[in-house]
N, CA and C atoms as a LAMMPS dump frame, in Angstrom:
ITEM: TIMESTEP
0
ITEM: NUMBER OF ATOMS
468
ITEM: BOX BOUNDS ff ff ff
-5.0000000000000000e+02 5.0000000000000000e+02
-5.0000000000000000e+02 5.0000000000000000e+02
-5.0000000000000000e+02 5.0000000000000000e+02
ITEM: ATOMS id mol type element x y z
1 1 1 N -343.11 -327.069 374.845
2 1 2 C -343.595 -325.698 374.681
3 1 3 C -344.185 -325.534 373.28
4 2 1 N -345.202 -324.709 373.187
5 2 2 C -345.836 -324.445 371.907
6 2 3 C -344.89 -323.711 370.973
7 3 1 N -345.228 -323.727 369.698
8 3 2 C -344.483 -322.939 368.728
9 3 3 C -344.506 -321.481 369.147
10 4 1 N -343.457 -320.754 368.819
11 4 2 C -343.374 -319.341 369.177
12 4 3 C -344.502 -318.524 368.547
13 5 1 N -344.919 -318.876 367.365
14 5 2 C -346.008 -318.16 366.699
15 5 3 C -347.237 -319.066 366.702
16 6 1 N -347.775 -319.344 367.889
17 6 2 C -348.814 -320.354 368.056
18 6 3 C -350.151 -320.013 367.449
19 7 1 N -350.394 -318.785 367.096
20 7 2 C -351.742 -318.381 366.697
21 7 3 C -351.951 -318.311 365.2
22 8 1 N -351.018 -318.726 364.44
23 8 2 C -351.131 -318.569 362.997
24 8 3 C -352.102 -319.583 362.407
25 9 1 N -353.393 -319.341 362.642
26 9 2 C -354.458 -320.184 362.136
27 9 3 C -355 -319.532 360.868
28 10 1 N -355.392 -320.342 359.919
29 10 2 C -356.02 -319.811 358.715
30 10 3 C -357.488 -320.192 358.728
31 11 1 N -358.278 -319.458 358.005
32 11 2 C -359.709 -319.715 358.005
33 11 3 C -360.05 -321.116 357.54
34 12 1 N -359.184 -321.738 356.732
35 12 2 C -359.502 -323.071 356.249
36 12 3 C -358.942 -324.172 357.158
37 13 1 N -358.369 -323.812 358.32
38 13 2 C -357.927 -324.829 359.27
39 13 3 C -359.148 -325.591 359.757
40 14 1 N -359.144 -326.883 359.554
41 14 2 C -360.29 -327.718 359.919
42 14 3 C -360.555 -327.651 361.425
43 15 1 N -361.788 -327.405 361.767
44 15 2 C -362.198 -327.485 363.154
45 15 3 C -362.115 -326.213 363.967
46 16 1 N -361.41 -325.212 363.543
47 16 2 C -361.317 -323.983 364.32
48 16 3 C -362.435 -323.032 363.919
49 17 1 N -362.913 -322.261 364.901
50 17 2 C -363.968 -321.276 364.66
51 17 3 C -363.52 -319.935 365.211
52 18 1 N -364.153 -318.889 364.731
53 18 2 C -363.891 -317.544 365.251
54 18 3 C -364.88 -317.232 366.364
55 19 1 N -364.366 -316.659 367.453
56 19 2 C -365.203 -316.165 368.545
57 19 3 C -365.018 -314.652 368.586
58 20 1 N -366.124 -313.936 368.633
59 20 2 C -366.092 -312.469 368.649
60 20 3 C -366.173 -311.958 370.091
61 21 1 N -365.378 -310.928 370.379
62 21 2 C -365.336 -310.29 371.693
63 21 3 C -365.632 -308.814 371.499
64 22 1 N -366.673 -308.324 372.155
65 22 2 C -367.018 -306.904 372.053
66 22 3 C -366.029 -306.096 372.887
67 23 1 N -365.488 -305.047 372.288
68 23 2 C -364.505 -304.199 372.955
69 23 3 C -365.177 -302.97 373.55
70 24 1 N -364.594 -302.422 374.61
71 24 2 C -365.157 -301.199 375.19
72 24 3 C -364.977 -300.029 374.229
73 25 1 N -365.762 -298.984 374.468
74 25 2 C -365.612 -297.776 373.658
75 25 3 C -364.17 -297.3 373.739
76 26 1 N -363.601 -296.951 372.588
77 26 2 C -362.192 -296.548 372.587
78 26 3 C -361.948 -295.216 373.285
79 27 1 N -360.82 -295.168 373.982
80 27 2 C -360.352 -293.916 374.561
81 27 3 C -359.227 -293.426 373.658
82 28 1 N -359.324 -292.231 373.182
83 28 2 C -358.306 -291.678 372.283
84 28 3 C -358.111 -292.545 371.046
85 29 1 N -359.181 -293.199 370.568
86 29 2 C -359.096 -293.99 369.347
87 29 3 C -358.497 -295.374 369.526
88 30 1 N -358.297 -295.818 370.763
89 30 2 C -357.693 -297.126 370.984
90 30 3 C -358.496 -297.889 372.013
91 31 1 N -358.926 -299.089 371.733
92 31 2 C -358.578 -299.891 370.565
93 31 3 C -359.262 -299.379 369.298
94 32 1 N -358.658 -299.714 368.157
95 32 2 C -359.142 -299.181 366.888
96 32 3 C -360.294 -299.987 366.278
97 33 1 N -361.041 -300.694 367.098
98 33 2 C -362.143 -301.518 366.599
99 33 3 C -363.196 -301.669 367.703
100 34 1 N -364.369 -302.139 367.306
101 34 2 C -365.44 -302.412 368.262
102 34 3 C -365.445 -303.872 368.703
103 35 1 N -364.848 -304.735 367.853
104 35 2 C -364.88 -306.174 368.078
105 35 3 C -363.502 -306.756 367.762
106 36 1 N -363.078 -307.702 368.586
107 36 2 C -361.877 -308.491 368.294
108 36 3 C -362.324 -309.935 368.13
109 37 1 N -361.797 -310.613 367.12
110 37 2 C -362.098 -312.033 366.95
111 37 3 C -360.849 -312.85 367.231
112 38 1 N -361.079 -314.047 367.771
113 38 2 C -359.988 -314.967 368.068
114 38 3 C -360.378 -316.357 367.608
115 39 1 N -359.366 -317.111 367.174
116 39 2 C -359.583 -318.502 366.824
117 39 3 C -359.798 -319.314 368.087
118 40 1 N -360.679 -320.305 367.978
119 40 2 C -360.957 -321.191 369.105
120 40 3 C -361.171 -322.614 368.588
121 41 1 N -360.831 -323.561 369.447
122 41 2 C -361.016 -324.982 369.137
123 41 3 C -362.267 -325.467 369.864
124 42 1 N -363.256 -325.986 369.112
125 42 2 C -364.461 -326.5 369.766
126 42 3 C -364.128 -327.728 370.621
127 43 1 N -364.721 -327.784 371.808
128 43 2 C -364.548 -328.925 372.692
129 43 3 C -365.84 -329.741 372.715
130 44 1 N -365.735 -330.977 373.161
131 44 2 C -366.872 -331.902 373.133
132 44 3 C -368.069 -331.432 373.948
133 45 1 N -367.846 -330.618 374.959
134 45 2 C -368.951 -330.179 375.828
135 45 3 C -369.633 -328.894 375.347
136 46 1 N -369.294 -328.436 374.128
137 46 2 C -369.92 -327.238 373.58
138 46 3 C -369.191 -325.947 373.905
139 47 1 N -368.093 -326.045 374.65
140 47 2 C -367.286 -324.865 374.947
141 47 3 C -366.165 -324.754 373.905
142 48 1 N -365.352 -323.693 374.033
143 48 2 C -364.307 -323.426 373.05
144 48 3 C -363.017 -323.025 373.754
145 49 1 N -361.891 -323.539 373.253
146 49 2 C -360.583 -323.203 373.815
147 49 3 C -359.92 -322.149 372.929
148 50 1 N -359.632 -321.001 373.504
149 50 2 C -359.053 -319.878 372.762
150 50 3 C -357.649 -320.245 372.275
151 51 1 N -357.366 -319.934 371.011
152 51 2 C -356.098 -320.294 370.385
153 51 3 C -355.288 -319.077 369.936
154 52 1 N -355.606 -317.91 370.472
155 52 2 C -354.853 -316.681 370.2
156 52 3 C -354.529 -315.981 371.503
157 53 1 N -353.521 -315.138 371.447
158 53 2 C -353.265 -314.189 372.52
159 53 3 C -353.943 -312.894 372.091
160 54 1 N -354.876 -312.388 372.882
161 54 2 C -355.644 -311.218 372.452
162 54 3 C -354.815 -309.939 372.374
163 55 1 N -355.159 -309.125 371.401
164 55 2 C -354.521 -307.82 371.259
165 55 3 C -355.236 -306.748 372.08
166 56 1 N -356.547 -306.815 372.168
167 56 2 C -357.306 -305.715 372.747
168 56 3 C -358.209 -306.131 373.904
169 57 1 N -358.819 -307.307 373.828
170 57 2 C -359.774 -307.723 374.846
171 57 3 C -359.031 -308.078 376.124
172 58 1 N -359.488 -307.561 377.246
173 58 2 C -358.837 -307.806 378.533
174 58 3 C -359.511 -308.956 379.27
175 59 1 N -358.699 -309.687 380.03
176 59 2 C -359.224 -310.74 380.888
177 59 3 C -359.244 -312.12 380.274
178 60 1 N -358.734 -312.269 379.059
179 60 2 C -358.684 -313.566 378.369
180 60 3 C -357.226 -313.889 378.071
181 61 1 N -356.891 -315.178 378.18
182 61 2 C -355.554 -315.631 377.835
183 61 3 C -355.609 -316.815 376.882
184 62 1 N -354.501 -317.084 376.229
185 62 2 C -354.38 -318.234 375.337
186 62 3 C -354.756 -319.494 376.116
187 63 1 N -355.605 -320.331 375.527
188 63 2 C -355.975 -321.587 376.145
189 63 3 C -357.164 -321.529 377.084
190 64 1 N -357.666 -320.335 377.391
191 64 2 C -358.863 -320.243 378.237
192 64 3 C -360.019 -320.953 377.535
193 65 1 N -360.837 -321.616 378.316
194 65 2 C -362.03 -322.266 377.782
195 65 3 C -363.215 -321.343 378.047
196 66 1 N -363.971 -321.063 376.971
197 66 2 C -365.064 -320.104 377.058
198 66 3 C -366.366 -320.697 376.556
199 67 1 N -367.446 -320.089 377.018
200 67 2 C -368.778 -320.395 376.511
201 67 3 C -369.157 -319.241 375.589
202 68 1 N -369.891 -319.557 374.546
203 68 2 C -370.294 -318.541 373.578
204 68 3 C -371.806 -318.589 373.382
205 69 1 N -372.323 -317.583 372.715
206 69 2 C -373.709 -317.557 372.278
207 69 3 C -373.684 -317.105 370.818
208 70 1 N -374.468 -317.771 369.985
209 70 2 C -374.494 -317.404 368.571
210 70 3 C -375.688 -316.498 368.295
211 71 1 N -375.385 -315.332 367.716
212 71 2 C -376.411 -314.356 367.366
213 71 3 C -376.182 -313.932 365.928
214 72 1 N -377.184 -314.119 365.09
215 72 2 C -377.111 -313.734 363.673
216 72 3 C -375.867 -314.296 362.989
217 73 1 N -375.536 -315.546 363.297
218 73 2 C -374.414 -316.209 362.643
219 73 3 C -373.046 -315.866 363.201
220 74 1 N -372.995 -315.055 364.25
221 74 2 C -371.718 -314.688 364.873
222 74 3 C -371.637 -315.354 366.232
223 75 1 N -370.53 -316.022 366.497
224 75 2 C -370.307 -316.691 367.779
225 75 3 C -369.665 -315.683 368.729
226 76 1 N -370.456 -315.191 369.709
227 76 2 C -369.995 -314.166 370.645
228 76 3 C -369.524 -314.787 371.951
229 77 1 N -368.463 -314.241 372.505
230 77 2 C -367.98 -314.639 373.826
231 77 3 C -369.071 -314.36 374.848
232 78 1 N -369.307 -315.323 375.746
233 78 2 C -370.284 -315.147 376.81
234 78 3 C -369.611 -315.112 378.172
235 79 1 N -368.764 -316.152 378.461
236 79 2 C -368.099 -316.203 379.758
237 79 3 C -366.918 -317.16 379.714
238 80 1 N -366.008 -316.971 380.646
239 80 2 C -364.898 -317.907 380.817
240 80 3 C -365.4 -319.068 381.666
241 81 1 N -365.178 -320.277 381.181
242 81 2 C -365.572 -321.478 381.899
243 81 3 C -364.4 -322.013 382.718
244 82 1 N -363.213 -321.995 382.097
245 82 2 C -362.022 -322.517 382.766
246 82 3 C -360.795 -321.721 382.313
247 83 1 N -360.194 -320.954 383.226
248 83 2 C -358.97 -320.224 382.852
249 83 3 C -357.819 -321.202 382.632
250 84 1 N -356.946 -320.848 381.725
251 84 2 C -355.808 -321.708 381.381
252 84 3 C -354.587 -321.448 382.258
253 85 1 N -354.559 -320.294 382.901
254 85 2 C -353.368 -319.89 383.636
255 85 3 C -352.434 -319.032 382.802
256 86 1 N -352.758 -318.841 381.515
257 86 2 C -351.962 -317.977 380.646
258 86 3 C -352.402 -316.533 380.84
259 87 1 N -351.442 -315.638 380.891
260 87 2 C -351.725 -314.22 380.968
261 87 3 C -351.382 -313.547 379.65
262 88 1 N -351.641 -312.264 379.59
263 88 2 C -351.373 -311.486 378.379
264 88 3 C -350.766 -310.149 378.752
265 89 1 N -349.67 -309.799 378.09
266 89 2 C -349.101 -308.454 378.192
267 89 3 C -349.097 -307.876 376.787
268 90 1 N -349.612 -306.652 376.664
269 90 2 C -349.658 -305.974 375.369
270 90 3 C -348.625 -304.865 375.358
271 91 1 N -347.889 -304.788 374.252
272 91 2 C -346.761 -303.866 374.155
273 91 3 C -346.912 -302.987 372.926
274 92 1 N -346.655 -301.692 373.113
275 92 2 C -346.552 -300.79 371.971
276 92 3 C -345.194 -300.11 372.055
277 93 1 N -344.469 -300.197 370.971
278 93 2 C -343.119 -299.641 370.906
279 93 3 C -343.175 -298.172 370.499
280 94 1 N -342.275 -297.411 371.051
281 94 2 C -342.17 -295.999 370.672
282 94 3 C -341.424 -295.844 369.352
283 95 1 N -340.46 -296.749 369.102
284 95 2 C -339.618 -296.662 367.902
285 95 3 C -339.574 -298.029 367.239
286 96 1 N -339.983 -298.072 366
287 96 2 C -340.075 -299.333 365.271
288 96 3 C -338.743 -300.071 365.207
289 97 1 N -337.642 -299.344 365.148
290 97 2 C -336.333 -299.988 365.027
291 97 3 C -335.959 -300.795 366.278
292 98 1 N -336.558 -300.511 367.41
293 98 2 C -336.293 -301.255 368.644
294 98 3 C -337.14 -302.515 368.769
295 99 1 N -338.184 -302.611 367.98
296 99 2 C -339.147 -303.699 368.134
297 99 3 C -338.505 -305.074 367.955
298 100 1 N -337.707 -305.26 366.923
299 100 2 C -337.1 -306.574 366.67
300 100 3 C -336.227 -307.006 367.846
301 101 1 N -335.511 -306.077 368.438
302 101 2 C -334.648 -306.414 369.572
303 101 3 C -335.474 -306.858 370.774
304 102 1 N -336.521 -306.12 371.097
305 102 2 C -337.37 -306.466 372.245
306 102 3 C -338.06 -307.8 372.001
307 103 1 N -338.577 -308.006 370.792
308 103 2 C -339.227 -309.278 370.477
309 103 3 C -338.254 -310.435 370.651
310 104 1 N -337.023 -310.278 370.21
311 104 2 C -336.044 -311.356 370.357
312 104 3 C -335.748 -311.645 371.824
313 105 1 N -335.634 -310.611 372.625
314 105 2 C -335.4 -310.798 374.062
315 105 3 C -336.562 -311.562 374.688
316 106 1 N -337.786 -311.179 374.336
317 106 2 C -338.98 -311.842 374.871
318 106 3 C -338.989 -313.314 374.461
319 107 1 N -338.707 -313.592 373.208
320 107 2 C -338.654 -314.983 372.735
321 107 3 C -337.536 -315.759 373.417
322 108 1 N -336.391 -315.118 373.601
323 108 2 C -335.27 -315.785 374.28
324 108 3 C -335.633 -316.177 375.713
325 109 1 N -336.541 -315.433 376.317
326 109 2 C -337.012 -315.769 377.663
327 109 3 C -338.045 -316.895 377.639
328 110 1 N -338.463 -317.321 376.434
329 110 2 C -339.361 -318.458 376.294
330 110 3 C -340.829 -318.126 376.125
331 111 1 N -341.141 -316.886 375.788
332 111 2 C -342.538 -316.476 375.646
333 111 3 C -342.94 -316.409 374.177
334 112 1 N -344.224 -316.695 373.92
335 112 2 C -344.786 -316.6 372.577
336 112 3 C -345.34 -315.206 372.353
337 113 1 N -345.316 -314.788 371.099
338 113 2 C -345.732 -313.433 370.737
339 113 3 C -346.725 -313.489 369.59
340 114 1 N -347.732 -312.637 369.674
341 114 2 C -348.659 -312.375 368.573
342 114 3 C -348.293 -310.998 368.026
343 115 1 N -347.981 -310.919 366.755
344 115 2 C -347.623 -309.636 366.156
345 115 3 C -348.851 -309.072 365.454
346 116 1 N -349.196 -307.85 365.788
347 116 2 C -350.401 -307.194 365.299
348 116 3 C -350.234 -306.659 363.891
349 117 1 N -351.355 -306.314 363.29
350 117 2 C -351.347 -305.601 362.017
351 117 3 C -350.962 -304.134 362.217
352 118 1 N -350.943 -303.683 363.464
353 118 2 C -350.549 -302.312 363.782
354 118 3 C -349.032 -302.287 363.974
355 119 1 N -348.329 -301.47 363.207
356 119 2 C -346.875 -301.404 363.386
357 119 3 C -346.529 -301.066 364.839
358 120 1 N -345.568 -301.743 365.363
359 120 2 C -345.003 -301.556 366.709
360 120 3 C -345.904 -302.048 367.834
361 121 1 N -346.915 -302.851 367.538
362 121 2 C -347.826 -303.341 368.569
363 121 3 C -347.847 -304.862 368.554
364 122 1 N -347.685 -305.479 369.739
365 122 2 C -347.743 -306.934 369.823
366 122 3 C -348.206 -307.367 371.204
367 123 1 N -348.604 -308.638 371.293
368 123 2 C -349.092 -309.204 372.548
369 123 3 C -348.23 -310.409 372.916
370 124 1 N -347.972 -310.566 374.198
371 124 2 C -347.131 -311.654 374.704
372 124 3 C -348.004 -312.616 375.502
373 125 1 N -347.876 -313.901 375.192
374 125 2 C -348.536 -314.953 375.964
375 125 3 C -347.644 -315.241 377.166
376 126 1 N -348.142 -314.951 378.367
377 126 2 C -347.351 -315.048 379.589
378 126 3 C -347.751 -316.31 380.348
379 127 1 N -346.85 -317.283 380.344
380 127 2 C -347.084 -318.536 381.041
381 127 3 C -345.729 -319.19 381.305
382 128 1 N -345.584 -319.773 382.466
383 128 2 C -344.36 -320.508 382.765
384 128 3 C -343.36 -319.69 383.539
385 129 1 N -342.111 -320.072 383.392
386 129 2 C -341.021 -319.427 384.117
387 129 3 C -340.641 -318.097 383.472
388 130 1 N -339.801 -317.377 384.138
389 130 2 C -339.2 -316.129 383.631
390 130 3 C -340.144 -314.934 383.599
391 131 1 N -341.276 -315.007 384.272
392 131 2 C -342.195 -313.867 384.266
393 131 3 C -341.543 -312.657 384.929
394 132 1 N -340.852 -312.868 386.032
395 132 2 C -340.182 -311.747 386.708
396 132 3 C -339.127 -311.13 385.8
397 133 1 N -338.38 -311.963 385.083
398 133 2 C -337.362 -311.43 384.159
399 133 3 C -338.007 -310.663 383.012
400 134 1 N -339.124 -311.181 382.499
401 134 2 C -339.844 -310.487 381.432
402 134 3 C -340.287 -309.107 381.904
403 135 1 N -340.894 -309.038 383.08
404 135 2 C -341.353 -307.757 383.604
405 135 3 C -340.196 -306.802 383.847
406 136 1 N -339.064 -307.318 384.276
407 136 2 C -337.871 -306.473 384.464
408 136 3 C -337.435 -305.865 383.14
409 137 1 N -337.405 -306.678 382.079
410 137 2 C -337.023 -306.192 380.748
411 137 3 C -338.003 -305.131 380.261
412 138 1 N -339.295 -305.406 380.397
413 138 2 C -340.307 -304.452 379.916
414 138 3 C -340.283 -303.15 380.707
415 139 1 N -340.126 -303.262 382.019
416 139 2 C -340.069 -302.039 382.837
417 139 3 C -338.845 -301.198 382.499
418 140 1 N -337.698 -301.836 382.285
419 140 2 C -336.483 -301.096 381.916
420 140 3 C -336.663 -300.406 380.568
421 141 1 N -337.254 -301.104 379.602
422 141 2 C -337.488 -300.503 378.285
423 141 3 C -338.505 -299.37 378.384
424 142 1 N -339.49 -299.524 379.252
425 142 2 C -340.471 -298.455 379.473
426 142 3 C -339.789 -297.219 380.076
427 143 1 N -338.963 -297.439 381.092
428 143 2 C -338.254 -296.32 381.728
429 143 3 C -337.305 -295.629 380.764
430 144 1 N -336.768 -296.383 379.789
431 144 2 C -335.882 -295.801 378.777
432 144 3 C -336.659 -295.079 377.684
433 145 1 N -337.987 -295.176 377.735
434 145 2 C -338.812 -294.498 376.736
435 145 3 C -338.985 -295.286 375.452
436 146 1 N -338.673 -296.581 375.479
437 146 2 C -338.747 -297.391 374.26
438 146 3 C -340.128 -297.989 374.017
439 147 1 N -340.914 -298.183 375.089
440 147 2 C -342.202 -298.844 374.911
441 147 3 C -343.137 -298.524 376.063
442 148 1 N -344.386 -298.876 375.85
443 148 2 C -345.378 -298.851 376.909
444 148 3 C -346.039 -300.222 376.89
445 149 1 N -346.52 -300.677 378.039
446 149 2 C -347.176 -301.985 378.073
447 149 3 C -348.26 -302 379.123
448 150 1 N -349.188 -302.949 378.954
449 150 2 C -350.197 -303.174 379.984
450 150 3 C -350.416 -304.671 380.148
451 151 1 N -350.939 -305.02 381.296
452 151 2 C -351.218 -306.415 381.621
453 151 3 C -352.676 -306.669 381.302
454 152 1 N -352.934 -307.165 380.096
455 152 2 C -354.293 -307.377 379.63
456 152 3 C -355.009 -308.515 380.327
457 153 1 N -354.25 -309.465 380.82
458 153 2 C -354.803 -310.597 381.572
459 153 3 C -353.711 -311.043 382.527
460 154 1 N -353.825 -310.642 383.77
461 154 2 C -352.772 -310.919 384.745
462 154 3 C -353.072 -312.208 385.512
463 155 1 N -352.144 -313.171 385.434
464 155 2 C -352.308 -314.45 386.109
465 155 3 C -351.132 -314.749 387.029
466 156 1 N -350.234 -313.819 387.209
467 156 2 C -349.049 -314.049 388.042
468 156 3 C -349.117 -313.229 389.301
């Protein structure tokens, strides 16, 4: 299994590039940007393998292979060439003090997490076993008023 914090790439990591994803117009100010960028690993055939779990862009998962187009020096997402089978669930917590507990439960179930720059917001890389248990935990926390979540890329 990959490291729990698999996306911690730095700009000076050799070989990785940024791919830009245009976001839809925000509803109620969310998402808080027009573009999301993700690290990707260039492949020999000119495609790129995504190395982040997206926070805002829907329909992409960690490890998906994508085609891009470069415009004015920016590498823009064009299409998915090969899905990885990884899904994405995005979570926003109602109370910051509950976040550490939920994150630990998610990690204990074997899932990787991307923690956002936005307090109480994170994305879960959904792949492998325990998906039903993860959804049970998230639904219970949602019903308790602790969080809200959406399935940004559903593969299960």
